[in-house]
C-alpha positions in Angstrom: 115.3 110.9 125.9 112.2 109.4 126.8 109.8 110.2 124.6 106.4 111.6 126.4 103.9 108.6 125.2 103.1 106.8 127.9 104.8 103.2 126.8 107.8 104.6 124.6 111.5 103.7 124.6 112.9 104.4 121.8 115.9 104.0 119.6 118.9 106.5 119.6 121.7 107.0 117.1 124.5 104.7 116.9 127.3 105.7 115.1 128.9 103.0 113.5 131.9 103.5 111.2 134.9 101.5 110.4 136.8 102.3 113.4 134.2 101.2 116.0 133.3 98.0 113.2 137.1 96.9 113.8 137.1 97.8 117.9 139.1 95.2 120.4 137.4 92.7 122.5 137.8 94.8 125.4 136.1 97.7 123.9 133.2 95.2 123.2 132.8 93.9 126.7 132.6 98.0 127.7 129.7 98.7 125.9 127.5 96.2 127.5 125.5 97.8 130.3 122.7 97.4 132.8 119.7 99.4 132.1 116.4 99.8 134.1 112.8 100.7 133.0 109.4 100.8 135.3 106.5 98.8 134.3 103.4 100.7 135.7 100.8 97.6 135.5 98.2 100.2 136.0 98.2 102.2 133.3 96.6 100.7 130.5 96.9 101.9 126.9 94.0 101.5 124.4 94.0 98.0 123.1 96.4 97.0 120.2 94.5 96.5 117.2 95.0 92.7 115.8 95.3 94.6 112.1 98.9 95.4 113.0 99.4 91.9 111.6 98.2 92.4 108.4 99.4 91.4 105.6 99.1 92.5 101.5 99.5 90.8 98.2 99.1 91.8 95.1 99.4 90.5 91.5 102.9 91.2 90.9 106.0 89.0 90.1 105.8 85.8 92.1 103.3 86.9 94.8 100.1 85.4 93.7 101.8 83.1 90.4 104.3 81.1 91.2 103.9 82.0 95.0 100.5 81.7 96.8 98.9 79.8 93.1 99.7 76.3 92.4 100.0 76.6 88.7 103.5 75.1 87.5 102.8 76.3 83.8 103.6 79.6 82.8 101.2 81.4 80.3 98.9 78.1 80.1 96.8 80.1 77.9 98.9 81.1 75.0 98.7 85.0 75.9 102.3 85.1 73.4 101.8 83.2 70.8 104.0 79.4 70.7 107.5 80.4 69.6 107.6 83.9 70.1 110.9 84.9 72.1 108.9 85.7 75.1 106.7 82.4 75.0 107.6 79.5 77.2 106.0 77.1 75.1 108.2 75.7 72.0 107.7 74.0 68.7 108.5 70.5 68.7 109.5 70.0 64.9 109.5 72.6 61.9 108.1 75.8 63.4 105.5 75.7 60.5 103.4 72.8 62.2 102.3 75.5 64.7 100.3 78.6 64.0 98.2 80.8 66.5 94.2 80.8 65.1 92.2 83.6 65.6 88.9 82.2 64.5 87.0 81.3 67.5 89.7 81.3 70.1 89.0 79.1 72.9 90.2 82.1 75.5 92.1 85.1 74.5 92.9 86.4 71.5 94.0 83.2 69.6 94.9 79.3 70.4 97.3 77.3 69.0 96.3 74.6 66.1 99.4 72.0 65.4 99.6 69.9 62.4 100.3 66.6 63.1 102.6 65.2 63.6 104.1 68.0 65.6 103.6 69.3 68.8 104.8 72.0 71.4 106.4 71.4 74.7 107.4 74.2 78.1 110.7 73.5 80.1 112.1 74.4 83.9 109.4 73.7 85.9 109.9 71.8 89.3 109.4 68.2 90.1 109.6 66.4 92.8 110.3 62.2 93.0 106.9 60.0 93.7 104.7 63.5 93.7 102.0 63.2 92.0 100.5 66.2 89.5 97.1 66.6 88.6 95.7 69.2 85.9 94.0 69.1 82.6 93.5 70.2 79.1 91.2 71.3 76.5 91.5 69.6 72.7 89.8 69.8 69.5 90.8 68.0 66.4 90.2 67.8 62.3 91.1 65.0 59.8 93.2 61.9 60.8 94.7 62.3 64.3 95.8 58.9 65.4 96.7 60.2 69.1 97.7 63.3 71.4 100.3 62.2 74.0 100.4 64.8 76.8 104.1 63.4 78.6 105.6 64.9 81.9 109.6 64.2 81.4 111.9 64.5 83.9 115.0 63.3 82.1 116.5 62.9 78.8 116.3 59.3 78.5 113.2 58.5 76.9 112.1 56.4 79.6 112.3 58.7 82.0 108.7 60.2 81.5 105.1 59.3 81.9 102.8 59.7 79.1 98.7 60.1 78.7 97.5 59.3 75.1 94.4 60.6 74.1 93.0 58.4 71.2 89.6 60.0 70.6 90.0 63.7 69.2 86.8 65.5 69.3 85.6 68.4 66.8 84.5 70.6 69.7 87.0 71.4 72.9 86.4 68.5 75.2 88.4 68.3 78.7 90.4 65.5 79.5 92.4 65.3 82.8 95.9 64.7 83.4 97.5 62.6 86.4 101.3 62.3 86.3 103.9 60.8 89.1 107.5 62.3 88.9 110.1 59.9 88.7 112.9 62.2 89.9 113.3 65.6 91.3 114.2 68.2 88.6 114.4 72.0 88.1 113.9 71.1 84.5 111.0 69.2 84.1 109.0 69.5 81.1 105.2 69.1 79.5 105.4 67.6 75.7 101.8 67.9 74.0 102.4 66.1 70.5 100.0 64.9 67.9 100.3 62.1 65.8 98.2 60.7 62.4 97.3 63.5 59.7 95.7 66.0 60.7 95.2 69.3 63.4 94.3 69.5 66.6 94.0 72.8 69.0 94.7 73.4 72.8 92.8 75.6 74.6 94.1 75.8 77.3 96.3 73.2 79.9 97.0 73.1 83.3 99.2 71.7 85.6 99.3 71.4 89.6 100.7 69.6 92.5 97.9 66.9 93.3 98.6 68.1 97.2 97.2 71.9 96.2 94.7 73.3 98.3 92.1 74.5 96.3 94.4 75.7 93.7 97.2 76.9 96.1 100.3 75.7 96.8 100.4 73.7 99.8 103.6 74.7 101.3 103.2 78.3 101.0 99.5 77.8 103.1 101.5 76.0 105.8 103.5 79.2 106.2 101.0 81.5 105.7 98.8 80.1 108.5 102.3 80.5 111.0 102.0 84.0 110.1 98.4 84.2 111.4 97.7 87.0 109.5 94.4 88.4 110.7 94.0 90.0 107.2 94.5 90.4 104.0 94.8 93.5 101.8 94.3 92.8 97.5 94.7 93.0 94.4 97.1 96.0 95.1 99.5 97.8 95.0 99.8 99.5 91.8 98.1 96.6 90.0 94.7 97.2 91.0 94.8 100.8 89.2 94.3 98.8 85.8 92.5 95.7 86.8 89.1 94.6 85.9 87.8 92.5 88.5 84.7 91.0 86.1 88.1 89.5 84.2 88.9 87.4 87.3 85.4 86.0 88.0 83.8 82.8 86.0 85.0 80.1 84.1 88.7 79.7 85.1 89.7 78.8 81.8 87.8 81.1 79.9 89.1 84.1 81.7 91.1 85.9 79.2 95.0 86.4 79.8 95.7 90.3 79.4 99.3 92.0 80.1 99.6 92.9 83.7 98.6 96.8 83.4 101.1 97.9 86.4 103.9 95.5 86.3 106.1 92.5 83.9 104.8 89.6 82.6 100.8 88.5 82.3 97.9 88.6 84.4 96.2 85.7 83.7 93.0 86.0 85.7 93.0 82.6 87.6 93.3 84.1 90.8 90.5 86.3 91.1 87.9 87.8 93.9 86.5 84.3 94.4 89.9 82.8 94.8 91.0 85.5 96.9 87.5 84.6 99.3 88.6 81.0 99.4 92.4 82.1 100.1 91.1 84.1 103.6 88.9 81.6 104.5 91.6 78.9 104.4 94.1 81.1 106.2 91.5 82.2 108.6 91.6 85.9 107.7 89.2 88.5 107.1 89.5 90.3 103.1 90.4 93.9 102.6 89.8 94.1 99.1 91.0 97.5 96.9 88.9 99.0 94.0 90.1 100.5 91.2 90.1 104.3 91.4 92.7 105.2 88.9 90.8 103.6 85.1 88.5 102.6 87.1 84.9 104.0 87.7 82.2 104.5 90.5 79.6 102.4 89.1 82.0 99.4 88.6 83.4 99.8 92.3 79.7 99.3 93.5 79.3 96.6 91.3 82.2 94.3 92.9 80.8 95.7 96.7 77.4 94.3 95.5 79.3 91.4 93.9 80.8 90.3 97.4 77.7 91.3 99.2 74.6 91.3 97.3 71.8 88.8 97.9 71.6 86.6 95.4 68.5 88.7 93.9 71.0 91.2 93.5 71.8 91.2 89.9 76.1 90.9 90.6 74.5 88.5 93.7 73.0 86.6 91.4 76.3 86.6 88.9 78.1 85.0 92.1 75.6 82.9 93.0 76.1 81.4 89.4 79.8 81.0 90.0 78.9 78.6 92.9 78.6 80.9 95.8 75.1 82.0 96.8 75.8 83.4 100.2 77.3 86.7 100.6 80.9 86.9 101.5 79.7 90.1 104.0 83.5 91.5 102.9 83.6 94.3 105.8 86.9 96.3 104.9 86.9 98.2 101.1 90.6 100.5 100.0 89.5 103.1 97.7 91.9 103.3 95.4 96.1 103.1 96.0 99.0 105.9 95.9 96.9 107.9 93.6 99.3 110.6 94.7 102.0 109.4 93.1 102.9 110.1 89.2 104.1 106.2 88.9 100.4 105.1 89.2 98.1 104.6 86.5 95.4 107.2 86.7 97.4 109.5 88.4 95.8 112.6 89.5 95.4 115.8 91.4 94.4 116.1 95.0 91.5 118.2 94.0 90.0 116.2 91.2 90.7 112.5 94.0 89.3 114.1 96.4 85.8 114.2 94.7 86.2 111.1 92.8 87.2 109.6 96.3 84.1 110.9 97.7 81.8 110.0 94.9 83.5 106.2 94.9 82.4 106.2 98.7 78.7 107.2 98.1 77.9 104.7 95.3 80.0 101.4 97.4 77.9 102.9 100.6 74.8 103.0 98.9 75.5 99.2 97.9 76.3 97.8 101.3 76.0 100.9 104.2 77.7 98.9 106.7 81.2 98.7 105.0 84.3 100.3 106.2 86.4 102.6 103.5 89.9 103.2 103.6 91.0 106.4 101.8 94.5 107.0 100.1 96.9 108.9 102.3 100.2 110.5 101.9 101.5 112.1 104.8 101.9 116.2 103.6 99.3 118.1 101.6 97.8 114.8 100.5 97.1 113.6 104.0 95.8 116.8 104.9 93.7 117.5 101.7 91.6 114.0 101.9 91.2 114.6 105.9 89.8 118.2 105.3 87.9 117.2 102.0 86.5 113.4 102.7 86.4 113.1 106.9 83.2 112.3 105.9 83.5 109.0 103.6 85.9 107.2 105.0 86.9 105.2 108.6 90.6 104.7 108.5 93.5 106.6 106.1 96.4 105.1 104.5 99.9 105.7 104.5 102.7 103.6 103.1 106.4 103.6 103.5 109.6 101.6 102.5 113.2 101.9 103.5 116.8 101.2 102.2 119.7 99.0 103.7 121.9 101.4 106.1 125.7 100.5 106.9 125.3 100.6 110.8 122.7 97.8 112.2 120.8 100.3 114.9 120.8 102.9 112.4 118.9 100.1 109.6 116.5 99.3 112.2 115.9 102.5 113.7 114.4 103.7 109.9 111.2 101.4 110.7 110.3 103.2 113.6 111.3 106.8 112.7 109.2 106.3 109.9 105.8 104.9 112.1 106.3 107.7 114.5 107.0 110.7 111.6 103.5 108.9 110.6 101.8 109.3 113.6 103.3 112.3 114.4 101.9 113.8 111.7 98.4 112.5 111.9 98.4 114.2 115.4 99.0 117.4 114.2 96.3 116.8 111.9 93.5 116.1 115.0 94.7 119.8 116.4 94.1 121.9 113.8 91.5 120.5 110.8 88.0 121.1 111.9 86.9 118.0 109.9 88.6 116.2 112.4 86.3 117.4 115.3 84.5 114.4 117.2 85.9 111.7 114.5 88.5 109.1 115.1 90.2 108.4 111.3 92.9 106.3 112.3 95.7 104.9 110.4 96.1 101.9 108.4 99.9 101.6 107.4 98.6 99.0 104.7 102.2 99.2 102.9 105.3 99.3 105.3 108.9 97.2 104.8 112.1 97.1 103.9 112.6 97.2 99.9 116.6 97.1 98.6 118.8 94.2 97.4 118.7 92.0 94.2 115.9 90.0 92.9 116.8 86.6 93.8 113.0 85.7 93.7 111.7 87.0 90.4 110.6 90.6 90.1 110.8 92.5 93.3 112.0 89.4 94.9 114.1 90.5 97.5 116.3 88.4 100.0 115.9 89.6 103.6 118.5 89.3 106.7 118.5 89.2 110.2 118.7 92.7 110.7 115.9 93.4 108.7 113.5 91.2 111.1 115.0 93.5 114.2 113.8 96.5 112.3 110.5 95.0 111.4 110.0 94.1 115.2 110.9 97.5 116.1 108.2 99.1 113.7 105.7 97.0 115.4 106.8 98.8 118.7 106.0 101.9 117.3 102.8 101.1 116.7 102.1 99.3 119.9 103.1 102.5 121.4 100.7 104.4 118.9 97.9 102.0 119.5 95.6 104.5 120.2 96.3 105.5 116.1 97.5 103.1 114.8 94.4 101.0 113.5 95.9 98.2 110.8 99.3 97.5 108.8 99.8 95.7 106.2 103.3 94.3 105.6 104.1 94.2 101.9 104.4 91.8 100.3 103.6 88.5 101.8 105.2 86.2 99.5 108.1 86.4 97.1 107.8 89.9 96.7 109.7 92.0 99.3 107.8 89.2 101.4 107.9 87.3 104.4 108.1 84.2 102.4 109.9 83.1 99.9 109.6 80.2 97.4 111.4 78.4 94.8 109.7 76.0 92.5 109.4 73.0 94.5 110.0 74.3 98.2 108.9 77.6 100.3 110.4 79.6 103.7 109.6 81.8 106.6 112.5 84.9 105.7 113.6 86.2 108.6 110.8 89.4 108.7 108.4 86.5 108.6 109.7 85.4 111.9 109.2 88.7 113.9 105.5 89.3 112.1 104.6 85.8 113.6 106.1 85.5 116.7 104.4 89.3 117.6 100.9 88.4 116.2 101.3 84.7 118.2 102.9 85.6 121.7 102.6 89.2 122.3 100.0 90.7 124.7 96.8 93.1 123.8 97.0 95.6 126.4 99.7 98.1 126.4 101.2 99.4 129.6 103.1 102.4 130.7 106.9 101.8 130.4 109.3 104.6 132.1 112.6 104.4 132.2 115.9 105.1 129.8 117.1 101.8 128.1 118.6 103.3 125.1 119.6 101.5 123.3 117.3 99.1 123.8 113.3 99.5 122.5 110.9 97.8 124.9 107.6 97.5 124.8 105.2 95.5 127.8 101.5 94.6 127.3 99.1 92.6 129.1 97.8 89.4 128.3 93.9 89.7 127.3 93.4 87.7 130.7 95.9 89.6 132.5 97.7 86.5 134.1 100.5 87.9 132.8 102.4 90.6 131.0 104.5 90.6 127.9 107.9 92.5 127.2 109.3 92.8 124.3 113.0 94.0 123.3 114.7 94.9 120.5 118.1 94.7 121.1 120.4 96.1 117.7 123.5 96.3 119.4 126.6 93.9 119.3 126.7 93.5 122.5 125.0 91.5 125.2 123.1 93.8 127.3 121.2 93.6 131.1 117.6 94.6 131.3 116.3 95.1 134.9 112.3 95.2 135.1 110.5 96.9 137.9 106.8 96.0 138.1 104.3 98.5 139.6 101.1 97.2 140.4 101.7 93.6 140.5 104.2 91.0 141.3 106.2 88.7 139.1 105.8 84.9 140.4 109.2 83.8 138.8 107.9 81.9 136.1 107.3 82.1 132.4 108.3 81.9 128.9 111.1 83.5 126.5 110.9 83.7 122.8 113.8 84.8 121.3 115.1 85.3 117.9 118.9 85.9 117.7 122.1 85.1 115.4 125.4 86.8 115.5 125.6 87.7 111.7 123.2 90.7 111.1 123.5 89.2 107.3 122.5 85.9 108.3 119.0 84.5 106.0 116.7 82.0 105.5 117.0 79.9 102.1 113.9 77.8 101.1 114.8 74.1 100.7 117.5 74.4 103.4 117.7 74.2 106.8 116.9 77.8 108.5 119.7 80.2 110.0 117.3 82.2 111.8 114.7 80.7 114.1 112.6 81.3 117.0 113.9 79.6 120.2 111.2 78.6 122.7 112.8 78.4 126.5 110.8 78.3 129.9 111.5 81.5 132.4 112.1 79.9 136.1 113.6 82.1 139.1 112.5 85.0 140.9 115.1 87.3 139.6 113.2 90.3 137.1 116.9 91.3 135.4 116.8 90.1 131.9 120.4 89.0 130.0 119.5 90.3 126.7 121.4 88.7 123.6 123.3 90.9 121.1 121.1 91.2 117.4 118.3 90.2 119.2 114.4 90.1 119.6 113.2 88.6 122.5 109.4 88.1 124.1 109.0 87.6 127.5 105.7 85.9 128.7 106.0 86.7 132.7 103.3 85.5 135.0 102.0 88.0 137.7 100.0 87.3 140.8 
């Protein structure tokens, strides 16, 4: 059934049971059919917002630390006592040689104090042969300390290490730079810090990164992020933000206190804060979307955060930013007020009535600092979104919606979940526009600022699930539904970018685009911007079409979730195909094919020229095709 929206060709239910999965080859051939659609090039919809290709990063698992951020050492500021079962640091020699001193700690609540001879060691980080590593260590000592040796170790032989010896240990904390070159590749690299002589020395903090890091970020991850080419990144959460104090992530990085992650497992090192996020966005050429803490946070702190980001150096927070080395305002346009405040899992969860008042309080305070900012409110289709739109419409520019989907056995059913979820959000908001007086003369569009599949084993740290070829088909189909509804879906932020249900996965020494990342990269870089009307029954194919910005070519995107090749006939009204163009294709015979960091990818984007005047397209099974077809 063709939907009434002018560019809608949806997916249909395809029942694939055990009998169907075992069908004979002849039956497979019979299932291959030819479909026909008409493209009316003169009927152009609202431009597709670039922001539907956005991303979301949160301080969860290995998204930031271990994914984007290049720090190799765990708990480098000693949140846990050395030797504790939760600490990655172990004592060299008798346990009593190391104690945690709470007297004037360098950072946090305590600092390791080590009696010589003695030391500490951390194991199990990745090293690559001949690669350089840089870092720093803050030390002070008392007594007759002969030296402190810092060794990078890549094997069990005494020769399989490089040692930096510090012979003069001051009685106040002094920073010493570290520079190593690994002699072998290993996933069990070690850093050993050991003192000689008679005395005690304290380690304020220590850091180790690959020398090719870019402003503290992993070069391999950044390379892939630049390929994704996302126009905007949402940060820092997510559930995390409702317990986050942004002020702890500002200033001298080695002096920022480590704290327990307020929402998830592990430690928040506070090494990656607002300033680092802005540097990150500039590095990948994306706009920042900063979410403020409306859970345990208050409107005054949110307003201060806006002032820190956007205030001139003569404002209190702008002065602080300038003192931290950034005199020019960041001019952050997009701000989210809170995350999923309707959910009982959320820190600071509260009733709709209470939160509507709190949202408006935050919005007023933040706009008083900078009236030009754009605000995204917390939404959730149903009573919550409707109530927010009734009571807060004057205090928002967009309203957020979130969804995640699990696995289905049938590939078409698995794929269809994502566009169905988008359509459900859109249809609900169209109804709100019809019935709510508060929306008269307003165009509050949707920001689907968390969306993805979420299922499977955590192979890449906390929530670090693997994605398969079938998932990328669903992500593409989800983008199709957003494109169909370009008048109401303004933003979407795929969650999350790295490791945690992410489009990129990393190991200790490698990074790779997930299958889902390929779809996001493909559409962002090659699909058009001006959607055009498509009519006809192409089910089970999912088809959308758009002009390129210069209107010299149309781009036709086709998702085929079936295991059979299909044919699609394109009838173009209002233009004539020249017969030339390009095809970008993601296809694989195995719906469970996946990509693995450090190995040749199994699922890739193929690019090939289109030649000849035929408008009949062969659509491979289990595929995403984007055709760019020149028009005269």
